Structure formats: C-alpha cells, structure tokens
DSSP file (Angstrom, degrees, kcal/mol; ACC not computed):
  #  RESIDUE AA STRUCTURE BP1 BP2  ACC     N-H-->O    O-->H-N    N-H-->O    O-->H-N    TCO  KAPPA ALPHA  PHI   PSI    X-CA   Y-CA   Z-CA
    1    1 A M              0   0    0      0, 0.0     2,-0.1     0, 0.0     0, 0.0   0.000 360.0 360.0 360.0 130.5   17.1   22.8   -0.5
    2    2 A D     >  -     0   0    0      1,-0.1     4,-2.3     4,-0.0     5,-0.1  -0.371 360.0 -97.0 -93.6 178.3   16.1   25.2   -3.4
    3    3 A K  H  > S+     0   0    0      1,-0.2     4,-2.5     2,-0.2     5,-0.2   0.867 122.7  55.1 -64.6 -36.6   12.7   25.3   -5.2
    4    4 A T  H  > S+     0   0    0      2,-0.2     4,-2.0     1,-0.2    -1,-0.2   0.904 109.0  47.2 -62.6 -42.3   13.9   23.2   -8.1
    5    5 A E  H  > S+     0   0    0      2,-0.2     4,-2.7     1,-0.2     5,-0.2   0.913 111.2  52.2 -68.8 -43.4   15.0   20.4   -5.7
    6    6 A V  H  X S+     0   0    0     -4,-2.3     4,-2.9     2,-0.2     5,-0.3   0.943 108.5  50.8 -55.4 -48.8   11.6   20.6   -3.9
    7    7 A K  H  X S+     0   0    0     -4,-2.5     4,-2.8     1,-0.2    38,-0.3   0.915 112.2  46.8 -53.7 -46.8    9.8   20.2   -7.2
    8    8 A K  H  X S+     0   0    0     -4,-2.0     4,-2.5    37,-0.2    -1,-0.2   0.920 113.1  48.5 -65.8 -43.7   11.9   17.1   -8.1
    9    9 A Y  H  X S+     0   0    0     -4,-2.7     4,-2.0     2,-0.2    -2,-0.2   0.932 115.1  43.9 -59.8 -46.7   11.4   15.6   -4.6
   10   10 A V  H  X S+     0   0    0     -4,-2.9     4,-2.3    -5,-0.2     5,-0.2   0.919 114.5  49.4 -69.8 -42.1    7.6   16.1   -4.7
   11   11 A G  H  X S+     0   0    0     -4,-2.8     4,-2.3    -5,-0.3    -2,-0.2   0.899 111.6  49.4 -65.1 -39.4    7.3   14.9   -8.4
   12   12 A Q  H  X S+     0   0    0     -4,-2.5     4,-2.1    -5,-0.2    -1,-0.2   0.866 110.6  50.3 -65.7 -35.9    9.3   11.8   -7.6
   13   13 A K  H  X S+     0   0    0     -4,-2.0     4,-2.6    -5,-0.2     5,-0.2   0.907 112.0  47.1 -65.9 -46.7    7.2   11.0   -4.6
   14   14 A V  H  X S+     0   0    0     -4,-2.3     4,-3.0     1,-0.2     5,-0.2   0.939 113.1  49.2 -66.3 -41.9    3.9   11.5   -6.6
   15   15 A R  H  X S+     0   0    0     -4,-2.3     4,-2.8    -5,-0.2     5,-0.2   0.919 111.1  48.5 -60.9 -43.8    5.1    9.3   -9.3
   16   16 A A  H  X S+     0   0    0     -4,-2.1     4,-2.2     1,-0.2    -1,-0.2   0.899 114.2  46.1 -65.7 -42.8    6.3    6.5   -7.0
   17   17 A Y  H  X S+     0   0    0     -4,-2.6     4,-2.3     2,-0.2    -1,-0.2   0.926 113.2  50.1 -64.0 -44.5    2.9    6.5   -5.1
   18   18 A R  H  <>S+     0   0    0     -4,-3.0     5,-2.3    -5,-0.2     4,-0.4   0.937 112.6  45.9 -60.8 -44.6    1.0    6.6   -8.4
   19   19 A L  H ><5S+     0   0    0     -4,-2.8     3,-1.4     1,-0.2    -1,-0.2   0.915 108.7  56.1 -63.8 -41.8    3.0    3.7   -9.8
   20   20 A H  H 3<5S+     0   0    0     -4,-2.2    -1,-0.2     1,-0.3    -2,-0.2   0.906 111.9  44.7 -61.4 -36.7    2.6    1.7   -6.5
   21   21 A L  T 3<5S-     0   0    0     -4,-2.3    -1,-0.3    -5,-0.1    -2,-0.2   0.505 112.1-125.1 -85.6   1.0   -1.2    2.1   -6.9
   22   22 A K  T < 5 +     0   0    0     -3,-1.4     2,-0.4    -4,-0.4    -3,-0.2   0.890  57.7 149.4  59.8  43.4   -1.0    1.2  -10.6
   23   23 A L      < -     0   0    0     -5,-2.3    -1,-0.2    -6,-0.1    -2,-0.1  -0.890  44.1-130.1-108.5 142.0   -2.8    4.4  -11.7
   24   24 A S     >  -     0   0    0     -2,-0.4     4,-1.9     1,-0.1     5,-0.2  -0.219  32.2-107.4 -72.2 172.8   -2.2    6.1  -15.0
   25   25 A Q  H  > S+     0   0    0      2,-0.2     4,-2.4     1,-0.2     5,-0.2   0.878 122.5  53.9 -69.2 -36.1   -1.5    9.8  -14.9
   26   26 A F  H  > S+     0   0    0      1,-0.2     4,-2.4     2,-0.2    -1,-0.2   0.902 108.8  47.9 -67.8 -35.6   -5.0   10.4  -16.3
   27   27 A A  H  > S+     0   0    0      2,-0.2     4,-2.0     1,-0.2    -1,-0.2   0.885 112.8  47.9 -68.6 -36.6   -6.6    8.3  -13.6
   28   28 A L  H  X S+     0   0    0     -4,-1.9     4,-2.7     2,-0.2     5,-0.2   0.926 111.0  52.2 -67.6 -41.8   -4.7   10.1  -10.8
   29   29 A G  H  X>S+     0   0    0     -4,-2.4     5,-2.4     1,-0.2     4,-1.6   0.911 108.7  49.3 -64.8 -42.3   -5.6   13.4  -12.4
   30   30 A E  H  <5S+     0   0    0     -4,-2.4     3,-0.3     2,-0.2    -1,-0.2   0.938 112.6  48.3 -58.9 -45.4   -9.3   12.5  -12.4
   31   31 A K  H  <5S+     0   0    0     -4,-2.0    -2,-0.2     1,-0.2    -1,-0.2   0.882 117.6  41.8 -61.0 -41.7   -9.1   11.4   -8.7
   32   32 A A  H  <5S-     0   0    0     -4,-2.7    -1,-0.2     2,-0.2    -2,-0.2   0.626 112.1-115.4 -87.5 -11.9   -7.3   14.7   -7.8
   33   33 A G  T  <5S+     0   0    0     -4,-1.6     2,-0.3     1,-0.4    -3,-0.2   0.727  81.9 101.1  81.5  24.3   -9.4   17.0   -9.9
   34   34 A I  S   <S-     0   0    0     -5,-2.4    -1,-0.4    -6,-0.2    -2,-0.2  -0.865  73.7 -98.6-133.4 170.3   -6.6   18.1  -12.2
   35   35 A N     >  -     0   0    0     -2,-0.3     4,-1.6    -3,-0.1     3,-0.3  -0.324  31.7-107.0 -89.7 170.8   -5.7   17.0  -15.8
   36   36 A Q  H  > S+     0   0    0      1,-0.2     4,-2.8     2,-0.2     5,-0.2   0.906 117.5  60.1 -66.3 -42.2   -3.1   14.4  -16.9
   37   37 A R  H  > S+     0   0    0      1,-0.3     4,-2.3     2,-0.2    -1,-0.2   0.875 104.3  49.1 -55.1 -38.3   -0.8   17.2  -18.2
   38   38 A Q  H  > S+     0   0    0     -3,-0.3     4,-2.3     2,-0.2    -1,-0.3   0.884 109.7  51.7 -66.5 -38.8   -0.6   18.8  -14.8
   39   39 A I  H  X S+     0   0    0     -4,-1.6     4,-2.9     1,-0.2     5,-0.2   0.941 110.2  49.2 -64.9 -42.1    0.3   15.4  -13.3
   40   40 A A  H  X S+     0   0    0     -4,-2.8     4,-2.1     2,-0.2     6,-0.2   0.918 110.4  51.0 -57.5 -45.4    3.0   15.0  -15.9
   41   41 A Q  H  <>S+     0   0    0     -4,-2.3     5,-1.8    -5,-0.2     6,-1.3   0.909 113.3  45.6 -58.2 -45.8    4.3   18.5  -15.0
   42   42 A I  H ><5S+     0   0    0     -4,-2.3     3,-1.9     4,-0.2    -2,-0.2   0.956 112.0  50.1 -65.6 -51.9    4.4   17.7  -11.3
   43   43 A E  H 3<5S+     0   0    0     -4,-2.9    -2,-0.2     1,-0.3    -1,-0.2   0.845 109.9  50.0 -61.8 -37.4    6.1   14.2  -11.8
   44   44 A C  T 3<5S-     0   0    0     -4,-2.1    -1,-0.3    -5,-0.2    -2,-0.2   0.394 117.6-110.4 -90.4   7.6    8.8   15.6  -14.0
   45   45 A G  T < 5S+     0   0    0     -3,-1.9   -37,-0.2   -38,-0.3    -3,-0.2   0.571  88.8 112.8  85.4   8.3    9.7   18.5  -11.5
   46   46 A K  S   <S+     0   0    0     -5,-1.8     2,-0.4    -6,-0.2    -4,-0.2   0.730  77.9  31.3 -80.6 -24.8    8.3   21.3  -13.7
   47   47 A S        -     0   0    0     -6,-1.3    -2,-0.2   -40,-0.1    -1,-0.2  -0.993  66.2-139.6-140.9 140.5    5.4   22.2  -11.4
   48   48 A L        -     0   0    0     -2,-0.4    -6,-0.1    -3,-0.1   -41,-0.1  -0.820  32.5-119.0 -95.8 136.7    4.6   22.1   -7.8
   49   49 A P        -     0   0    0      0, 0.0     2,-0.0     0, 0.0    -1,-0.0  -0.348  31.7-106.8 -65.6 155.2    1.0   21.0   -6.9
   50   50 A S     >  -     0   0    0      1,-0.1     4,-2.6    -2,-0.0     5,-0.2  -0.286  31.7-105.0 -71.9 167.1   -1.2   23.4   -5.1
   51   51 A L  H  > S+     0   0    0      1,-0.2     4,-2.3     2,-0.2     5,-0.2   0.937 123.5  55.0 -61.7 -44.3   -1.9   22.8   -1.4
   52   52 A N  H  > S+     0   0    0      1,-0.2     4,-1.7     2,-0.2    -1,-0.2   0.921 110.1  45.4 -54.6 -46.1   -5.4   21.7   -2.3
   53   53 A T  H  > S+     0   0    0      1,-0.2     4,-2.3     2,-0.2    -1,-0.2   0.899 110.5  54.0 -66.6 -41.6   -3.9   19.0   -4.8
   54   54 A L  H  X S+     0   0    0     -4,-2.6     4,-2.2     1,-0.2    -1,-0.2   0.873 108.3  49.7 -56.8 -36.6   -1.3   17.9   -2.2
   55   55 A I  H  X S+     0   0    0     -4,-2.3     4,-1.5     1,-0.2    -1,-0.2   0.868 110.3  50.0 -71.7 -34.6   -4.2   17.4    0.3
   56   56 A K  H  X S+     0   0    0     -4,-1.7     4,-2.5     2,-0.2    -2,-0.2   0.843 109.5  51.4 -71.6 -32.5   -6.0   15.3   -2.4
   57   57 A F  H  X S+     0   0    0     -4,-2.3     4,-3.5     2,-0.2     5,-0.4   0.910 106.6  54.8 -63.2 -44.8   -2.8   13.3   -3.0
   58   58 A V  H  X>S+     0   0    0     -4,-2.2     5,-1.8     1,-0.2     4,-0.9   0.885 112.3  43.4 -58.5 -39.5   -2.5   12.6    0.8
   59   59 A E  H  <5S+     0   0    0     -4,-1.5    -2,-0.2     3,-0.2    -1,-0.2   0.941 118.2  44.5 -72.8 -45.4   -6.1   11.2    0.7
   60   60 A I  H  <5S+     0   0    0     -4,-2.5    -2,-0.2     1,-0.2    -3,-0.2   0.902 121.1  38.3 -61.4 -44.0   -5.5    9.2   -2.5
   61   61 A F  H  <5S-     0   0    0     -4,-3.5    -1,-0.2    -5,-0.2    -2,-0.2   0.607 101.0-132.1 -87.4 -15.9   -2.2    7.9   -1.5
   62   62 A N  T  <5 +     0   0    0     -4,-0.9     2,-0.2    -5,-0.4    -3,-0.2   0.978  65.5 117.7  61.0  53.0   -3.1    7.3    2.2
   63   63 A C      < -     0   0    0     -5,-1.8     2,-0.3    -6,-0.2    -1,-0.2  -0.744  68.8 -84.6-135.9-172.3    0.1    9.1    3.4
   64   64 A E    >   -     0   0    0     -2,-0.2     3,-1.2     1,-0.1     4,-0.3  -0.741  30.4-125.1 -97.5 148.0    1.2   12.1    5.4
   65   65 A L  G >  S+     0   0    0     -2,-0.3     3,-2.0     1,-0.2     4,-0.3   0.923 109.0  61.4 -57.9 -45.9    1.7   15.6    3.8
   66   66 A G  G >  S+     0   0    0      1,-0.3     3,-1.8     2,-0.2    -1,-0.2   0.741  86.1  74.3 -48.9 -27.8    5.3   15.6    5.1
   67   67 A E  G X  S+     0   0    0     -3,-1.2     3,-0.8     1,-0.3    -1,-0.3   0.738  85.4  63.6 -64.9 -22.7    6.2   12.7    3.1
   68   68 A F  G <  S+     0   0    0     -3,-2.0    -1,-0.3    -4,-0.3   -55,-0.2   0.615 108.5  42.4 -71.8 -15.7    6.2   14.7   -0.1
   69   69 A F  G <  S+     0   0    0     -3,-1.8    -1,-0.2    -4,-0.3    -2,-0.2   0.234  82.5 111.2-121.7  11.9    9.0   16.7    1.2
   70   70 A E    X   -     0   0    0     -3,-0.8     3,-1.4    -4,-0.2     4,-0.1  -0.792  57.1-148.9 -95.2 127.0   11.3   14.2    2.8
   71   71 A P  G >  S+     0   0    0      0, 0.0     3,-2.6     0, 0.0     4,-0.2   0.730  87.8  84.8 -60.2 -24.9   14.7   13.7    0.9
   72   72 A Q  G >  S+     0   0    0      1,-0.3     3,-1.7     2,-0.2    -5,-0.0   0.725  75.0  70.0 -55.8 -25.8   14.7   10.0    2.1
   73   73 A I  G <  S+     0   0    0     -3,-1.4    -1,-0.3     1,-0.3    -5,-0.0   0.712  85.8  69.0 -71.2 -15.3   12.4    9.2   -0.9
   74   74 A M  G <  S+     0   0    0     -3,-2.6     2,-0.3    -4,-0.1    -1,-0.3   0.531  78.9 104.8 -78.8  -5.2   15.5    9.8   -3.2
   75   75 A K    <   -     0   0    0     -3,-1.7     2,-0.1    -4,-0.2    -3,-0.0  -0.567  68.0-127.7 -82.8 142.3   17.2    6.6   -1.9
   76   76 A T     >  -     0   0    0     -2,-0.3     4,-2.5     1,-0.1     3,-0.3  -0.300  28.9-101.4 -74.8 164.2   17.5    3.6   -3.8
   77   77 A D  H  > S+     0   0    0      1,-0.2     4,-2.5     2,-0.2     5,-0.2   0.893 124.5  51.0 -50.1 -43.6   16.5    0.1   -2.7
   78   78 A E  H  > S+     0   0    0      1,-0.2     4,-2.1     2,-0.2    -1,-0.2   0.842 109.4  49.8 -70.1 -33.4   20.2   -0.7   -2.1
   79   79 A E  H  > S+     0   0    0     -3,-0.3     4,-2.5     2,-0.2    -1,-0.2   0.897 110.3  49.7 -68.8 -41.0   20.7    2.5    0.0
   80   80 A L  H  X S+     0   0    0     -4,-2.5     4,-2.8     2,-0.2    -2,-0.2   0.921 110.6  49.8 -65.7 -43.2   17.8    1.8    2.1
   81   81 A K  H  X S+     0   0    0     -4,-2.5     4,-2.8    -5,-0.2    -2,-0.2   0.917 111.5  49.9 -60.8 -40.7   18.9   -1.8    2.8
   82   82 A R  H  X S+     0   0    0     -4,-2.1     4,-2.1     2,-0.2    -2,-0.2   0.951 110.9  48.2 -63.4 -44.9   22.3   -0.6    3.7
   83   83 A D  H  X S+     0   0    0     -4,-2.5     4,-2.3     1,-0.2    -2,-0.2   0.945 112.6  49.2 -55.5 -49.7   20.8    2.0    6.1
   84   84 A I  H  X S+     0   0    0     -4,-2.8     4,-2.5     1,-0.2    -1,-0.2   0.883 109.5  52.0 -60.8 -39.8   18.6   -0.7    7.6
   85   85 A N  H  X S+     0   0    0     -4,-2.8     4,-1.3     1,-0.2    -1,-0.2   0.884 107.6  51.8 -64.2 -38.0   21.5   -3.0    8.0
   86   86 A K  H  X S+     0   0    0     -4,-2.1     4,-0.6     1,-0.2    -2,-0.2   0.880 111.6  47.2 -65.7 -40.0   23.6   -0.3    9.8
   87   87 A L  H >< S+     0   0    0     -4,-2.3     3,-1.9     1,-0.2     4,-0.5   0.953 106.8  56.9 -67.0 -44.0   20.7    0.3   12.2
   88   88 A I  H >< S+     0   0    0     -4,-2.5     3,-1.4     1,-0.3    -1,-0.2   0.823  97.2  64.2 -52.8 -35.1   20.2   -3.4   12.8
   89   89 A E  H 3< S+     0   0    0     -4,-1.3    -1,-0.3     1,-0.3    -2,-0.2   0.743 102.0  50.8 -58.3 -29.1   23.9   -3.6   13.9
   90   90 A T  T << S+     0   0    0     -3,-1.9    -1,-0.3    -4,-0.6    -2,-0.2   0.547  90.0 102.9 -91.2  -9.4   23.1   -1.4   16.9
   91   91 A F    <   -     0   0    0     -3,-1.4     2,-0.1    -4,-0.5    -3,-0.0  -0.410  67.1-126.3 -81.3 147.4   20.0   -3.3   18.2
   92   92 A S     >  -     0   0    0     -2,-0.1     4,-2.2     1,-0.1     5,-0.2  -0.304  34.4 -99.6 -80.8 175.2   20.0   -5.6   21.2
   93   93 A T  H  > S+     0   0    0      2,-0.2     4,-2.4     1,-0.2     5,-0.2   0.889 124.5  52.3 -67.1 -36.8   18.8   -9.2   21.0
   94   94 A S  H  > S+     0   0    0      1,-0.2     4,-2.1     2,-0.2    -1,-0.2   0.927 110.3  47.9 -62.5 -43.4   15.4   -8.3   22.4
   95   95 A Q  H  > S+     0   0    0      1,-0.2     4,-2.6     2,-0.2     5,-0.2   0.908 111.6  51.2 -62.5 -37.7   15.0   -5.5   19.7
   96   96 A L  H  X S+     0   0    0     -4,-2.2     4,-3.0     1,-0.2     5,-0.2   0.917 109.2  50.2 -68.3 -38.0   16.1   -7.9   17.0
   97   97 A L  H  X S+     0   0    0     -4,-2.4     4,-2.6     2,-0.2    -1,-0.2   0.929 111.8  49.2 -60.8 -42.9   13.5  -10.5   18.1
   98   98 A F  H  X S+     0   0    0     -4,-2.1     4,-2.2     1,-0.2    -2,-0.2   0.932 114.5  43.5 -66.2 -45.8   10.8   -7.8   18.1
   99   99 A I  H  X S+     0   0    0     -4,-2.6     4,-2.6     2,-0.2     5,-0.2   0.881 113.0  51.9 -70.4 -34.2   11.7   -6.7   14.6
  100  100 A H  H  X S+     0   0    0     -4,-3.0     4,-2.5    -5,-0.2    -2,-0.2   0.948 111.1  48.0 -59.2 -49.9   12.0  -10.2   13.3
  101  101 A S  H  X S+     0   0    0     -4,-2.6     4,-1.9    -5,-0.2    -2,-0.2   0.882 113.2  47.8 -58.2 -42.0    8.6  -11.0   14.7
  102  102 A Y  H  X S+     0   0    0     -4,-2.2     4,-2.8     2,-0.2    -1,-0.2   0.908 112.4  48.1 -65.9 -45.6    7.1   -7.9   13.2
  103  103 A L  H  X S+     0   0    0     -4,-2.6     4,-2.8     1,-0.2    -2,-0.2   0.894 109.7  53.0 -64.6 -38.8    8.7   -8.4    9.7
  104  104 A K  H  X S+     0   0    0     -4,-2.5     4,-1.9    -5,-0.2    -1,-0.2   0.922 111.9  44.1 -60.0 -47.4    7.5  -12.0    9.7
  105  105 A Q  H  X S+     0   0    0     -4,-1.9     4,-2.4     1,-0.2    -2,-0.2   0.895 114.1  51.7 -69.5 -39.9    3.8  -10.9   10.5
  106  106 A F  H  X S+     0   0    0     -4,-2.8     4,-2.0     1,-0.2    -2,-0.2   0.939 110.0  49.3 -65.4 -42.3    4.2   -8.1    7.8
  107  107 A S  H  X S+     0   0    0     -4,-2.8     4,-1.9     1,-0.2    -1,-0.2   0.883 111.0  48.9 -61.2 -42.8    5.4  -10.6    5.2
  108  108 A M  H  X S+     0   0    0     -4,-1.9     4,-1.6     2,-0.2    -1,-0.2   0.918 111.5  49.7 -64.2 -43.1    2.5  -13.0    6.0
  109  109 A M  H  <>S+     0   0    0     -4,-2.4     5,-2.9     1,-0.2     4,-0.3   0.904 109.5  52.8 -64.3 -39.0    0.0  -10.2    5.7
  110  110 A K  H ><5S+     0   0    0     -4,-2.0     3,-1.1     1,-0.2    -1,-0.2   0.893 109.1  47.9 -64.0 -41.6    1.5   -9.2    2.4
  111  111 A T  H 3<5S+     0   0    0     -4,-1.9    -1,-0.2     1,-0.2    -2,-0.2   0.758 109.3  54.0 -72.2 -26.8    1.3  -12.7    0.9
  112  112 A Q  T 3<5S-     0   0    0     -4,-1.6    -1,-0.2    -5,-0.1    -2,-0.2   0.438 118.2-112.1 -86.7  -1.6   -2.3  -12.9    2.0
  113  113 A G  T < 5       0   0    0     -3,-1.1    -3,-0.2    -4,-0.3    -2,-0.1   0.755 360.0 360.0  79.8  26.2   -3.2   -9.7    0.2
  114  114 A R      <       0   0    0     -5,-2.9    -4,-0.2    -6,-0.2    -5,-0.1   0.426 360.0 360.0 -93.7 360.0   -3.9   -7.6    3.2
C-alpha cells in the first residue's frame, strides 16, 4: 500500500466516523484542535493527520488507532454482508445460537438508545 492509498483510507475512515457522530467538519476540527480546512484535506485524501491529531481522533471517535489503517473500511455494506454470510456458513449450531443471542441483545440495546 502506497502513501496515496494510506491517505485515502485514513480520510475515508475519518469521514465515516465524523458522519456517524453527526459532526460537521468544523465541529470535528474544534474538538481535534485543527481547522475545518485541515479536516477537509484529510477526508479527501490530500493530507495525513499528524500522530497527535490521530490520537485526538481516537479519543473523539472512541476507536482504536489501527482502525484508521485497516483496508476493511473500504468495503460496502453489501460486501460486508456477503463476508458475514460466508463466515456464518462455517459455524456450528452452538456458535450460531450464541451469535443469534448476541445480535438480538445488540439490536434491543440499539432500539433503546444505548
């Protein structure tokens, strides 16, 4: 993976997290201690954030630093669902029951706003 691809991955991850939290570029910049233009440059893959800014993003987004460099973020919803279905096909009944129970609890937590 070259530097251009890394910039794109990081930028797309920052944008996805920002949108998930319903933050504007300006609001994220304020929280991270940088300006809106720098956020825009990062999100469009023209600039890499400094390590200090990445650490601030980790705190703001409540994520792991490595998540900014995982190519997995480039997958569409359809690709992720396909990957999950392939994995599910390999699980035993007890594993499926466990996953079903977990997903059901997760779904209930989500609808209750937790």
